[in-house]
FINU-581448 format. One line per 4 residues: number of its first residue (from 1); for each residue x, y, z of C-alpha. Coordinates in Angstrom, 3 decimals. Example, Ala and Ser with C-alpha at 12.3 -4.5 7.8 and 13.67 -1.06 7.14 Angstrom:
2
1 = 12.300,-4.500,7.800  13.670,-1.060,7.140;
This chain:
656
1 = 43.981,64.828,-22.255  43.463,61.651,-23.676  46.471,59.581,-26.019  50.155,59.693,-25.948;
5 = 52.695,61.641,-27.920  56.053,60.723,-28.986  57.462,62.983,-25.783  55.072,60.938,-23.023;
9 = 57.776,58.098,-23.466  61.108,60.370,-22.694  63.322,57.981,-20.430  66.064,59.292,-17.987;
13 = 69.629,58.150,-19.250  70.637,57.933,-15.469  68.447,55.374,-14.962  69.540,52.584,-17.161;
17 = 70.244,49.236,-16.803  71.290,48.170,-20.270  74.961,48.794,-21.431  74.546,49.823,-24.489;
21 = 71.093,51.654,-25.299  70.035,52.138,-29.325  67.333,54.197,-31.043  65.561,53.764,-34.212;
25 = 63.363,56.075,-36.421  61.309,52.800,-38.167  63.556,53.241,-40.961  67.228,53.164,-39.645;
29 = 68.718,52.191,-36.422  71.810,53.250,-34.255  73.706,52.710,-31.505  74.988,54.966,-28.604;
33 = 78.669,53.824,-27.612  78.859,53.546,-23.947  79.762,56.095,-21.598  80.259,58.855,-24.350;
37 = 78.573,62.202,-25.324  78.693,61.922,-28.964  79.885,58.474,-30.233  77.646,56.504,-32.186;
41 = 78.200,52.674,-32.823  76.596,50.396,-35.392  73.751,51.096,-37.815  71.429,49.523,-39.599;
45 = 68.483,49.869,-42.248  67.989,47.062,-43.977  68.818,46.397,-46.705  72.194,48.502,-45.111;
49 = 74.010,47.122,-42.424  77.143,48.394,-40.892  77.216,46.583,-37.184  80.960,47.326,-36.896;
53 = 80.517,51.136,-37.616  81.668,53.701,-35.382  81.486,57.842,-35.367  84.088,59.533,-32.258;
57 = 84.594,63.301,-32.373  87.286,65.126,-30.790  87.231,68.720,-29.776  90.191,70.851,-29.981;
61 = 89.947,74.425,-27.683  92.707,76.898,-27.923  95.063,73.622,-28.493  93.635,71.239,-26.144;
65 = 92.862,68.290,-27.273  89.219,66.514,-25.991  88.650,63.095,-26.824  85.514,61.376,-26.309;
69 = 85.898,58.113,-25.276  84.033,56.982,-22.552  87.148,56.128,-20.394  86.474,55.237,-17.199;
73 = 88.733,55.882,-13.361  91.185,58.114,-13.450  91.981,57.577,-17.186  88.616,59.350,-18.201;
77 = 90.152,62.763,-18.610  88.056,63.790,-21.820  84.417,64.806,-22.149  82.856,63.110,-18.998;
81 = 79.077,62.302,-19.368  76.154,63.930,-17.258  73.144,62.611,-17.989  70.559,62.587,-21.036;
85 = 66.902,61.772,-22.428  66.265,58.737,-24.974  63.413,59.466,-27.206  61.102,57.828,-29.221;
89 = 62.620,60.059,-31.674  66.624,60.130,-30.284  68.886,60.671,-27.828  70.112,63.683,-26.197;
93 = 73.020,63.063,-24.121  74.944,65.760,-22.256  78.603,66.190,-21.076  81.159,68.711,-19.257;
97 = 84.397,69.317,-19.710  86.603,71.483,-16.756  90.059,71.121,-16.202  92.981,73.786,-16.311;
101 = 96.046,73.594,-18.299  99.081,75.681,-17.590  96.997,77.685,-15.360  94.062,78.210,-17.677;
105 = 90.569,77.189,-17.181  88.788,75.627,-20.077  85.194,74.947,-19.149  82.736,73.566,-21.726;
109 = 78.991,72.393,-21.901  78.352,69.566,-24.472  75.158,68.563,-25.890  74.805,66.104,-28.845;
113 = 71.375,64.901,-30.406  71.512,61.498,-32.367  68.656,60.854,-34.839  68.303,57.945,-36.532;
117 = 66.883,58.950,-40.336  64.026,58.493,-41.528  63.232,57.260,-45.313  66.931,57.360,-45.492;
121 = 70.013,54.846,-43.853  71.708,56.591,-41.807  71.726,59.263,-39.074  72.335,62.621,-37.825;
125 = 74.582,64.003,-35.149  74.068,67.360,-33.568  76.534,68.523,-30.972  76.125,71.803,-28.758;
129 = 79.079,73.077,-27.232  78.911,76.094,-24.883  82.153,78.147,-23.917  81.225,78.250,-20.086;
133 = 85.137,79.524,-19.312  85.645,83.765,-19.203  87.511,83.729,-22.366  87.629,83.853,-25.922;
137 = 88.226,80.105,-26.797  89.117,78.544,-30.423  86.953,75.756,-31.442  87.159,73.349,-33.911;
141 = 85.402,69.317,-33.936  87.294,66.477,-35.514  84.677,63.681,-36.089  86.026,60.309,-37.383;
145 = 84.154,57.659,-39.275  85.203,54.458,-39.229  82.645,52.290,-40.785  84.208,48.793,-40.399;
149 = 82.362,46.633,-43.286  79.301,48.717,-44.721  77.092,46.676,-47.205  73.645,45.283,-48.183;
153 = 72.165,42.377,-47.193  68.974,40.956,-49.193  65.782,41.875,-47.073  65.291,37.776,-46.712;
157 = 68.329,37.099,-44.695  67.373,39.275,-41.664  67.288,36.771,-39.195  67.614,36.301,-35.405;
161 = 71.477,37.349,-35.615  72.644,40.840,-36.846  73.606,40.556,-40.195  77.153,40.884,-41.473;
165 = 77.591,42.296,-45.145  79.735,40.953,-47.492  79.947,43.910,-49.392  81.890,46.869,-48.556;
169 = 80.586,50.654,-49.749  81.926,53.490,-49.100  79.381,55.228,-46.442  79.506,58.991,-46.570;
173 = 80.078,61.580,-43.463  78.667,64.763,-44.408  78.848,68.142,-41.623  78.916,71.705,-41.928;
177 = 81.469,73.894,-40.779  83.880,72.455,-37.839  85.559,75.605,-36.830  84.307,78.450,-34.782;
181 = 85.509,80.938,-32.247  83.106,81.186,-29.084  83.367,84.053,-26.754  81.885,83.439,-23.116;
185 = 78.944,81.925,-22.726  78.807,81.123,-26.393  77.058,78.367,-27.942  78.101,76.548,-31.417;
189 = 76.692,73.702,-33.036  78.065,71.450,-35.121  76.021,68.889,-37.817  76.891,65.918,-39.028;
193 = 75.113,63.194,-40.695  76.225,59.474,-41.574  74.828,58.356,-45.216  75.312,53.748,-45.211;
197 = 73.978,54.348,-48.714  76.926,57.069,-49.999  74.596,59.606,-51.063  75.031,63.029,-50.788;
201 = 72.112,64.671,-49.462  70.437,68.252,-50.636  69.261,68.970,-46.868  71.391,69.926,-43.967;
205 = 72.203,67.238,-40.949  69.991,69.595,-38.993  67.156,69.175,-41.299  67.685,65.486,-42.301;
209 = 67.444,65.420,-38.132  64.180,67.671,-38.031  62.368,65.659,-40.886  63.147,62.523,-39.412;
213 = 61.733,63.474,-35.888  58.530,65.279,-37.444  57.907,61.448,-39.405  58.382,59.423,-35.890;
217 = 56.021,61.950,-34.287  53.410,61.317,-37.025  53.821,57.767,-36.880  53.635,57.782,-33.276;
221 = 50.236,59.737,-32.863  49.200,57.608,-35.724  49.688,54.344,-33.895  48.725,55.394,-30.350;
225 = 45.270,56.881,-31.520  43.215,54.265,-30.660  45.596,52.923,-27.451  44.233,54.616,-23.759;
229 = 46.259,56.853,-21.673  46.305,55.447,-18.240  46.830,57.512,-15.136  47.321,55.435,-11.799;
233 = 47.559,56.491,-8.136  49.940,53.494,-7.460  53.696,54.246,-8.564  55.572,52.668,-11.110;
237 = 52.311,51.706,-13.103  52.043,54.149,-15.237  56.124,54.160,-16.240  55.618,50.166,-16.654;
241 = 52.375,50.727,-19.011  54.274,53.382,-21.084  57.706,51.367,-21.096  55.520,48.670,-22.448;
245 = 53.886,50.423,-25.449  57.255,52.075,-26.016  58.869,48.444,-26.349  56.109,48.067,-29.078;
249 = 56.544,50.938,-30.695  60.171,50.474,-31.690  59.781,47.261,-33.011  57.918,49.208,-35.593;
253 = 59.432,49.608,-39.639  58.262,52.164,-42.140  60.069,51.139,-44.702  58.101,50.438,-48.021;
257 = 59.759,47.603,-49.588  58.920,45.658,-46.486  56.052,42.991,-46.469  54.055,45.007,-44.396;
261 = 53.796,48.429,-43.329  54.057,48.905,-40.619  56.498,45.968,-40.164  56.151,44.425,-36.533;
265 = 59.387,42.896,-35.839  60.073,40.687,-32.818  63.544,42.979,-31.848  65.325,44.572,-34.588;
269 = 66.722,47.938,-32.661  69.868,46.381,-32.482  69.780,44.690,-36.360  68.739,41.448,-34.771;
273 = 65.464,39.471,-35.283  64.424,41.914,-37.574  62.208,39.486,-38.892  58.474,38.978,-37.401;
277 = 57.765,35.503,-35.254  54.332,34.663,-35.310  54.580,33.343,-31.387  55.914,36.904,-30.735;
281 = 53.912,38.748,-32.935  50.314,37.255,-31.901  51.077,34.957,-28.897  51.568,37.766,-26.300;
285 = 49.572,40.875,-27.015  46.812,40.384,-29.730  44.613,42.997,-28.431  47.293,45.541,-28.027;
289 = 48.911,45.284,-31.301  45.376,45.316,-33.091  44.768,48.555,-31.406  48.245,49.952,-32.178;
293 = 47.852,48.657,-36.054  44.064,48.449,-36.816  43.585,46.759,-40.242  47.218,46.474,-40.485;
297 = 46.874,43.241,-38.505  45.057,42.088,-41.245  47.847,42.532,-43.388  50.792,41.075,-40.982;
301 = 48.183,37.819,-41.257  48.005,37.631,-44.870  51.574,37.996,-45.196  52.705,35.237,-42.439;
305 = 49.699,32.129,-44.069  51.452,33.658,-47.303  54.631,32.797,-45.988  53.488,29.265,-44.992;
309 = 54.171,29.098,-41.499  53.679,25.481,-41.464  57.545,24.925,-42.311  58.957,28.293,-40.950;
313 = 58.480,29.968,-37.344  59.232,33.601,-38.773  58.770,36.072,-42.014  61.523,38.347,-42.627;
317 = 60.832,42.103,-43.905  60.307,40.665,-47.552  57.732,38.503,-46.391  59.962,35.385,-47.120;
321 = 59.957,32.230,-44.543  62.746,31.625,-42.140  63.735,29.039,-39.199  61.855,26.020,-38.642;
325 = 59.018,25.148,-37.511  57.512,26.092,-34.823  54.673,24.306,-32.792  53.334,27.623,-31.254;
329 = 52.816,29.624,-34.451  49.192,28.427,-35.355  48.332,29.289,-32.409  49.629,32.855,-32.181;
333 = 48.082,33.598,-35.492  44.841,32.203,-34.958  44.873,34.625,-31.374  45.962,37.724,-33.526;
337 = 42.979,37.238,-35.875  40.550,36.389,-33.057  41.713,39.726,-31.664  41.687,41.947,-34.663;
341 = 37.859,40.326,-35.318  37.292,41.872,-32.135  38.347,45.128,-33.186  38.451,45.732,-36.780;
345 = 37.165,42.612,-38.025  38.849,40.276,-40.276  37.644,38.404,-43.766  35.947,35.010,-44.469;
349 = 38.483,33.872,-46.595  41.418,34.421,-44.151  39.575,32.129,-41.309  39.633,30.002,-43.953;
353 = 42.839,30.057,-44.384  44.656,29.874,-41.166  42.022,26.830,-40.284  44.013,25.363,-43.358;
357 = 47.913,26.600,-41.643  46.387,25.059,-38.353  45.217,21.750,-39.525  48.633,21.651,-41.756;
361 = 50.945,22.370,-38.983  49.398,20.052,-36.775  50.003,17.640,-39.256  53.378,18.262,-39.582;
365 = 54.087,16.203,-36.045  52.985,13.104,-35.544  49.726,11.928,-33.693  49.686,10.450,-30.141;
369 = 45.956,10.027,-29.715  44.441,13.073,-29.724  47.535,14.646,-28.630  50.639,15.554,-30.567;
373 = 54.235,15.008,-30.681  55.349,18.054,-30.974  59.083,16.766,-31.420  62.685,18.268,-29.519;
377 = 63.307,21.413,-28.453  64.071,23.335,-31.234  60.049,23.336,-32.235  59.413,24.427,-28.525;
381 = 61.118,25.820,-25.517  64.914,25.922,-26.965  65.731,25.101,-23.568  68.979,23.234,-22.979;
385 = 67.990,20.068,-21.064  65.899,17.183,-21.888  62.653,18.196,-20.592  59.444,19.909,-22.134;
389 = 59.501,18.048,-25.466  57.620,15.881,-27.527  53.863,15.048,-26.449  53.708,17.962,-23.906;
393 = 50.614,19.749,-21.874  51.387,22.967,-23.855  50.757,23.634,-27.043  48.838,20.791,-26.933;
397 = 46.297,22.489,-24.878  46.394,26.126,-26.870  45.497,24.120,-29.852  42.131,23.065,-28.406;
401 = 42.025,27.304,-27.712  42.817,27.688,-31.274  39.677,24.889,-32.632  37.721,26.785,-29.959;
405 = 38.716,30.121,-31.720  38.467,29.204,-35.134  35.203,28.168,-34.232  34.208,31.432,-33.247;
409 = 35.529,33.095,-36.178  33.267,30.598,-38.664  30.573,31.166,-36.525  30.627,34.970,-36.829;
413 = 31.544,35.186,-40.362  29.632,32.533,-41.892  32.561,30.439,-42.958  31.657,26.226,-43.002;
417 = 34.282,24.647,-41.074  31.921,22.215,-39.313  32.430,24.852,-36.188  30.671,22.145,-33.362;
421 = 33.334,20.020,-34.856  36.047,21.984,-33.875  35.093,22.202,-30.466  34.156,18.718,-29.959;
425 = 38.044,17.897,-31.032  38.995,21.031,-29.130  37.563,19.345,-25.758  38.574,16.119,-26.791;
429 = 42.193,17.500,-26.658  41.784,19.020,-23.247  40.873,15.766,-21.678  43.576,14.414,-23.292;
433 = 46.083,16.794,-21.712  44.417,16.315,-18.177  43.894,12.599,-18.589  47.385,11.504,-20.051;
437 = 49.998,13.989,-18.800  48.846,15.422,-15.104  50.931,13.421,-12.715  48.969,13.643,-9.708;
441 = 51.523,12.890,-7.384  53.884,15.933,-8.385  50.714,18.164,-8.909  52.271,19.020,-12.523;
445 = 52.742,17.949,-15.970  54.480,15.337,-17.451  56.054,15.413,-20.667  55.861,11.900,-22.802;
449 = 58.662,10.813,-25.078  58.205,8.281,-28.244  59.696,5.524,-26.328  56.839,5.711,-23.683;
453 = 59.466,7.296,-20.807  58.298,10.448,-19.110  59.656,13.946,-17.847  58.626,16.302,-14.994;
457 = 59.764,19.859,-16.240  58.376,22.489,-14.086  58.333,25.227,-17.022  56.421,28.402,-16.557;
461 = 54.076,27.346,-19.793  52.463,24.927,-17.896  50.317,27.939,-16.582  49.509,28.338,-20.213;
465 = 47.455,25.301,-20.090  45.334,26.546,-17.001  44.765,29.735,-19.634  43.766,27.085,-22.255;
469 = 41.312,25.533,-19.755  42.604,22.022,-19.580  42.463,22.181,-16.036  40.482,20.823,-13.454;
473 = 39.690,22.822,-10.030  41.763,20.571,-8.402  44.970,20.350,-11.469  44.165,24.164,-11.052;
477 = 45.015,24.297,-7.234  47.891,22.194,-7.669  49.540,24.399,-10.217  48.987,27.786,-8.512;
481 = 50.236,26.082,-5.187  53.866,26.362,-7.408  53.563,30.218,-7.507  55.543,31.475,-4.340;
485 = 59.335,32.714,-3.945  61.623,30.115,-4.312  60.095,28.121,-7.145  58.372,30.248,-9.984;
489 = 58.331,33.642,-8.149  61.479,35.951,-7.351  61.868,39.753,-6.125  62.028,40.839,-9.271;
493 = 59.830,38.688,-11.892  59.057,35.267,-12.885  61.368,32.414,-13.318  61.096,30.080,-16.560;
497 = 61.408,26.749,-14.913  61.152,26.661,-10.914  63.554,27.728,-8.568  63.177,23.751,-7.504;
501 = 63.732,22.548,-10.226  67.002,20.586,-9.730  67.448,18.999,-12.716  66.383,21.862,-15.581;
505 = 66.815,25.163,-13.621  70.330,27.018,-14.740  71.198,30.363,-15.078  72.706,30.817,-18.576;
509 = 69.305,30.876,-20.638  67.124,32.970,-18.970  64.207,33.332,-21.218  62.725,29.759,-20.921;
513 = 65.458,27.387,-18.860  65.414,29.642,-15.197  66.687,32.444,-13.215  64.909,34.770,-15.255;
517 = 61.989,34.671,-18.041  61.231,35.904,-21.329  59.649,39.338,-21.136  55.917,38.935,-21.717;
521 = 56.060,35.778,-19.410  55.142,37.607,-16.176  52.657,39.613,-17.148  50.874,37.184,-19.492;
525 = 50.814,34.815,-16.336  49.207,37.912,-14.512  46.570,38.345,-17.262  45.975,34.610,-16.821;
529 = 45.354,34.956,-13.119  42.828,37.807,-13.529  41.178,36.024,-16.249  40.618,33.475,-13.348;
533 = 39.451,35.724,-10.672  43.120,35.016,-8.856  43.177,39.001,-8.478  45.307,39.446,-5.789;
537 = 47.776,36.835,-7.026  47.845,38.413,-10.368  48.925,41.807,-8.805  51.751,40.044,-7.019;
541 = 53.090,38.809,-9.939  52.746,41.805,-11.848  54.204,44.001,-9.356  57.718,42.281,-9.382;
545 = 58.200,43.394,-13.118  57.381,47.271,-12.531  60.834,47.937,-11.599  61.787,47.674,-15.299;
549 = 59.352,50.601,-16.472  61.862,52.547,-14.419  64.994,50.898,-15.587  64.446,50.260,-19.466;
553 = 63.411,52.947,-22.619  62.196,49.632,-24.100  62.381,46.286,-22.646  64.828,43.112,-23.622;
557 = 64.521,39.898,-24.955  64.182,38.543,-21.364  65.564,39.793,-17.427  66.995,38.170,-14.534;
561 = 64.272,37.910,-11.694  66.300,37.513,-8.632  67.970,40.986,-9.318  66.995,43.895,-11.146;
565 = 69.750,43.168,-14.326  69.495,41.725,-17.430  72.318,39.479,-19.725  74.637,42.251,-21.438;
569 = 75.528,39.792,-24.491  73.709,37.556,-26.650  70.522,38.517,-26.029  68.441,40.677,-28.381;
573 = 67.891,44.472,-26.939  64.454,44.895,-27.472  61.010,42.546,-28.244  57.688,43.119,-29.042;
577 = 56.259,41.472,-26.803  57.087,43.571,-24.300  53.443,45.008,-25.112  52.188,42.246,-22.917;
581 = 52.704,44.878,-19.968  50.037,46.621,-21.822  47.610,43.520,-22.353  47.735,42.974,-18.944;
585 = 46.668,46.121,-18.172  44.093,46.388,-20.119  42.359,42.922,-20.317  43.245,42.076,-16.643;
589 = 44.180,44.909,-14.312  41.245,47.418,-16.020  38.904,43.943,-16.731  37.985,44.964,-20.200;
593 = 36.915,42.057,-22.797  36.443,42.402,-26.604  34.627,39.836,-28.114  34.319,38.834,-31.349;
597 = 31.114,39.844,-32.476  32.289,43.784,-31.914  30.854,43.444,-27.861  32.540,45.244,-24.935;
601 = 32.226,43.963,-22.172  33.225,44.813,-18.684  34.912,42.129,-16.008  36.196,44.019,-13.354;
605 = 38.547,42.086,-11.074  36.994,41.634,-7.739  40.012,42.960,-5.898  41.839,46.157,-7.169;
609 = 45.463,47.454,-5.808  45.168,50.660,-6.926  42.456,53.256,-8.211  43.063,53.916,-12.055;
613 = 41.857,55.811,-15.097  42.213,54.737,-18.888  41.290,57.612,-21.101  40.793,57.655,-25.148;
617 = 40.065,53.738,-25.619  38.996,54.075,-29.490  36.573,50.603,-29.933  34.808,50.636,-33.348;
621 = 34.984,54.374,-33.336  33.590,55.426,-29.866  35.997,56.732,-27.297  35.831,55.216,-24.202;
625 = 36.881,56.272,-20.258  36.904,54.523,-17.716  37.557,55.176,-14.068  37.992,52.387,-11.743;
629 = 38.485,51.759,-8.233  37.541,49.030,-5.724  34.482,51.125,-4.740  33.233,52.729,-7.920;
633 = 33.488,52.355,-11.573  32.156,55.247,-14.084  32.109,54.665,-17.725  32.129,57.170,-20.521;
637 = 31.445,56.593,-24.161  31.831,59.434,-26.792  31.935,62.202,-23.187  28.867,60.836,-22.332;
641 = 28.662,58.859,-18.921  27.132,55.458,-19.452  27.533,53.753,-15.837  28.459,55.237,-12.559;
645 = 28.040,53.184,-9.597  29.394,50.086,-8.402  31.932,47.704,-9.647  30.112,44.939,-11.430;
649 = 30.946,43.054,-14.873  28.844,44.710,-17.902  28.383,45.349,-21.165  30.246,48.805,-22.436;
653 = 29.193,48.191,-26.209  26.865,45.875,-28.415  27.516,43.808,-30.936  28.691,45.714,-34.388;
């Protein structure tokens, strides 16, 4: 069967590394209280925010009080967690209680189902209790909702940090019967729902949960209708691919009051970064996002251009701009537009506005000959040391790629932008990057400051310069030599700063300062290497992060590279750039190459680590299946085999 449904993304909670997990419906998002079977933590459903909310339950069985606190060690004599399953539409947790009191056994099996609500701000919690004792037990469930500050926060104020409401709203806990008498082996289900808006729904909590799960199922089927299902012989690759897709799914929001529906938040599952950064949205997995959103990508681009990303780095859920001008925004928007043009087409008017946005954003930064001085860390990587700043190889090289792509789009859509001039300017920028910023002795790019002094910061961003085509063969060879263990490579991923860079490498800022990396970096580096024909090195990079597919239900903002771990505080719990894993598999490992004229080419790697199949890729209304190994390739279009033979570059579909 081609395609995925919601239950293909089930995750065994026993494998998790993250301390606190969240679950979202695309309307509400809610946290699990670590170590508990039924405990529920903070909840967000814009504009409602309840960051300190907590729902706890106590069971009373024949006079025995059974708590669910998550206490560890010998103090944990209450309800004990025994596992569970994270799903796209909620979380099931299991627990056990088996103790004697005054010589009489109380033995209970407990299962909870937590469902973030869709169409309403809040969540439902169903608690099923089975009596394993050999006697009848009177049972009572005592819920307690301690909401903390619950209030509304204007959509334009949802930025990087989870919002803290000022106003206090009552919230409401509704429930069904809370007392029952259970015979041996009998089971009772208690129904509860917490509503942040204080409303009293006509439906039961169980009904609310069922409606929300159905809505998530429909949305999942719709969003993944064009995304192919991966089957691979190599262990771990399929899990990584599915978890990558899940990372994108949990970033999509359906609230009709948002600027677009769906709205692709950069993160959002923990209430933070429930805004859309251009770089995260378009700079990492533009083709995968285009497959998922279809023509909705055009809506996202229009919203970002309207918000004036020449002055901001992201848009809030209502479409307002937030933050400072970000050097990578224009390139990211153009890359997303290029991908959208490949899959569904865009309008000539959007191409013209993107060119204007690119020009205006570039003009915000001082010229340095053909290059731009992109300022300090707040406009770039936000490293905590002086380093990759001012006149830097990246994003100057990415600007050249943007101009080339704008020229391609102008030619495709008949937009009068002097495409030849754009390409000529791109060439001059690339020449300036290689001639002015390359340090031959170091074999690396230097950053040039306004006073003329230079710094060598061994940032992973240099490999994006390679992808942008600004490196000679000898420069590329020098850059790739740094892809070794102890420098940029480690057992569990890529380091954002080389471990050999004693000035800039540190362990407190994983995404851009070393010791780990932003989640999109390793798969994007692998994709860059596949695009260059470095198949074995590409796989060597990607294989190092396959562990993430086994240990995260969705990928976090960043992770360590020397051990399978994440920072448990101060980072966003999820990130849309987790989709880059899918992007690397589709465009890198499988070699699919969508074109702006609507053609679909295949440029398979010269070496493959495993045989793989992609089933159900939908491109311009055609369903494509691909089976690929090092020795053989078979391609079907709409159920008809169009090629079966040796592995070689070919065109799957012609221009539209």
